[in-house]
N, C-alpha and C positions, 0 to 999 in steps of 0.2 A: 398454531403456525400461522406470524401476520401471511394478509395477503393484500397483495398491490392494487390500485383502482383500475388495472386493467385487467383484473380475476386469476392471476399468477403469482403463484406460491413465492414470496418471498426465501431465497437460500440463505439469507445473511440479515440479519436486523439490529437495530439499536433502539432501544426504548429507554424514555425516562435517564438519560444522560444528563448530570447538573453540576457544574461547578462553579463556584464563586469565591472570589480575593475582597479582600477591605480595602486594600493599599497596593495599588490604586482599585478602588471600585469596580469591581465584573462581576459579570453572570451569565454564565453559558447556557445554553437550553439547546439538546439536541436528540433529534428523533430521525430514522431512516433504515429505507430495507431495499435490498437489492437483488435480481433474479442470481441465477446461477448462472455463470461466464459472462455477467456484464460488469461492467464497471460504472460506480456512480463517483462524478466528481463534485469535489469540494471547494466551490470558489470563494476566495474572500481576501480583503488588504489583510496585510501583517497590523497581527495584534487582534484577529477576529475570532480566533478561536479555534481553527481548522486542525494544528499540528495536535492543540489539546485532548478533540475527538479521539486522534489516533490512540494518544498515549493512555487515555483511558481504556478505550476499548481494547486495547491489546494487554491491558492489565502491569503496566508499565508507572499508572499513574491512579490515586485513588477517588472516585466519584465524592461529591456528599453524602453525607450520611439521611436518610430519610425517613422520618418516622413512622410515616403511614406504609405498610409492606406495597401497597397496589402501586404504589409511586417509586419503588426500588429500582435502579436499574437495571435491565434484561438485556443481555446480549445473546440472541440464538445463532446458531450458526449450524447449516444440515440438519434442523429438526431438534437438536441440543443447545441446554441453557451453559453457556461456558461462564457466564459474568463473574463465577466466582473461584474458576480456577486458575492455577498460576501461570504466567504467560507462556513459559515452556509447551503447556497442556495444550493450547486453544488452536493449535495449527493457523496459526496465522504466519505470514511473512511479512518482514519489513526491507520497505527499501529506500532507504536516507537521502538526503542533501547532497551530503559525502558517502562516499564508495564503502568509507570502514572498512577496507582490505587488513587482515594481517601483515604488516608490513614484514616479519620474517618467514614470509610462506612465500613458493612460489604462486603464479596462477592457478597452475592444475591445484596447488593443494589446497589453496583458499577453496576452489568449488568445490574439494573433494571433503574438504574437512565437515561439513555438516552429515555429508553421507555415514559418515565414519562414528560422531560423537552426539548427534541427537536422536531421539527417540529409539525405533526400532534398527535404525543403523550401525548402532553400533557391533552389531553383527557381520556388517560387511569387513571385510578384511580391506588392508590401507592398497593392497595391488589392485582389488576388486572396484575402490572406490576412484580410485586413480585413472583408471578405464574406462569407467561411467563417466567421468568428469570430463574426459577427454572427448569421448563421443560424444557430449551434451554442446563442449566448446564451440563444435562446426556448426552448431544451431546462430551461432553469435558471430561467425566466422572471424573469432579470436583462438584456434588453437594453434598457431603459428608463434603466438605468444604464451604459450603454456609452460616455458621453461625462465619468463623473466619475473621480476620483484616487483610490487606496486610501483615503487619509487622511479622505475624505468619506462610505465604506462601516463598515457596522456589523461587528463580528466576523463575524457567521452571514453575511454580504452577500459580505466577503471568501472567508471559504474555499469558497463556492460558484462563485466567480469561479475559484480557486484549483483547485477539483475542475472547472472545464469546460474551466483548460489543461491541465490532465494530459489528460483523457479527447480533446481536441479531437485528440492527438496519436498514438491508437490503440495505446498500448504492449498487448505481448501480458499483461504481467502488472501490477498496479497494488498497491504496497505501500502502507497509511495507517497511519500512526502517532500513534497517538491523535488522530484531527482535531478532534475533538469537546471534549477536555477542557476548552477552558476559554469553552466557549457553556452559555447556560440552556438548561434542558429541553427545552422550544418548538421552539427552532432548532435542537438535537439533532435530533429527531424528524423535522422536516422535510427535513435534510440524510441521515438515514438513508433515508428517502422518494427521493429524487434517487437516492439510490446504487441502490438498489433497482430504481428505474425503467430507469434506461440499462446496469444490468448483464443486464437483461434485453432490453432495446434493441441492444449493443455484445458482448454476450456476455466481458464481461474476465473477467479470471483474476484475484483477491486475495488479498492477506494482510491481515490487518488486527488490528493490535497495540491491545490495551486493558486495561485494569483493571476492566470494565465489564462484567456479568453480561447485563443488557439489552440492550445493544448489540450483544455478539456472539452472542446469538441471534436477533435481528431480523436480521441481517445473514452471518450465517455457515451453512455446510452442515458444517463439521467445525471441534469446536476442540480446540486441545492446551493442554493448562496448565503453563506453568512455574514452579518452586517454587526459587529461589536455582538456578538455572542447570540443574535438571533436569529434565527432561518427568515428570511425573507420572501423566497422563493425557490420551489422545488417544483419539476416538470422535467420533460425530455429535453433532452442536448440538441434537438433540432428545433423547439420553440423557443429556444433562450437568447434574448436578445441583448447588447453590448450596453444598452442603457439599466440593464438591473444589473451592472457590477462597473463602478465607475473606474476601471483600469485601463492601461492600456495594454495592446497584443505586441506580440511577437512579431 
């Protein structure tokens, strides 16, 4: 298992992630490791390769084929190599830029859905899943919205439901792909607070993709900077300086 420079073992790691395109020419190389219960921020401008890292690590996109076995992509999670597992078996949760809620389901049934139809959750009855979902919505102060449909939610409310739907499944690691990019500053701050509180409560491990410095500083213990597919800086969030990434903060 990979070991961090501070001698603590990595709970989640990505080694030899490579992806290239010819038109336009682009080459991505990425390596990272995270301790259990911590968040790694991946910062970079649009087109730097941030979302591609998440897509490949989650199994939604193929990495480049490598001839040498020692240079093949390896993704380790809790001591297990998940590199060749199907996306549904990787125990990775995803929170996207948009909430991606099912429009025909209420808030309650959106959150309960995963409990019934993924993994061992198939054994849970609809009634049990809905009861669990209602209790879980209390952590996000969303229980009063349980009977609403997504079309009647604000952007921030929908994203909180999306977060609840992901976290209730207790994935071992969660990928956040710029989940606040379409939201106003006050709503962003509330969601950041929700994530911080839930991480303290459940100790989930996370990769957080963003182009925003303030978000990364608040949420991440470690930051790596991607610039045109190359990692140009990696270190503790407290050591990160704004000039390392030339983007504006919120």
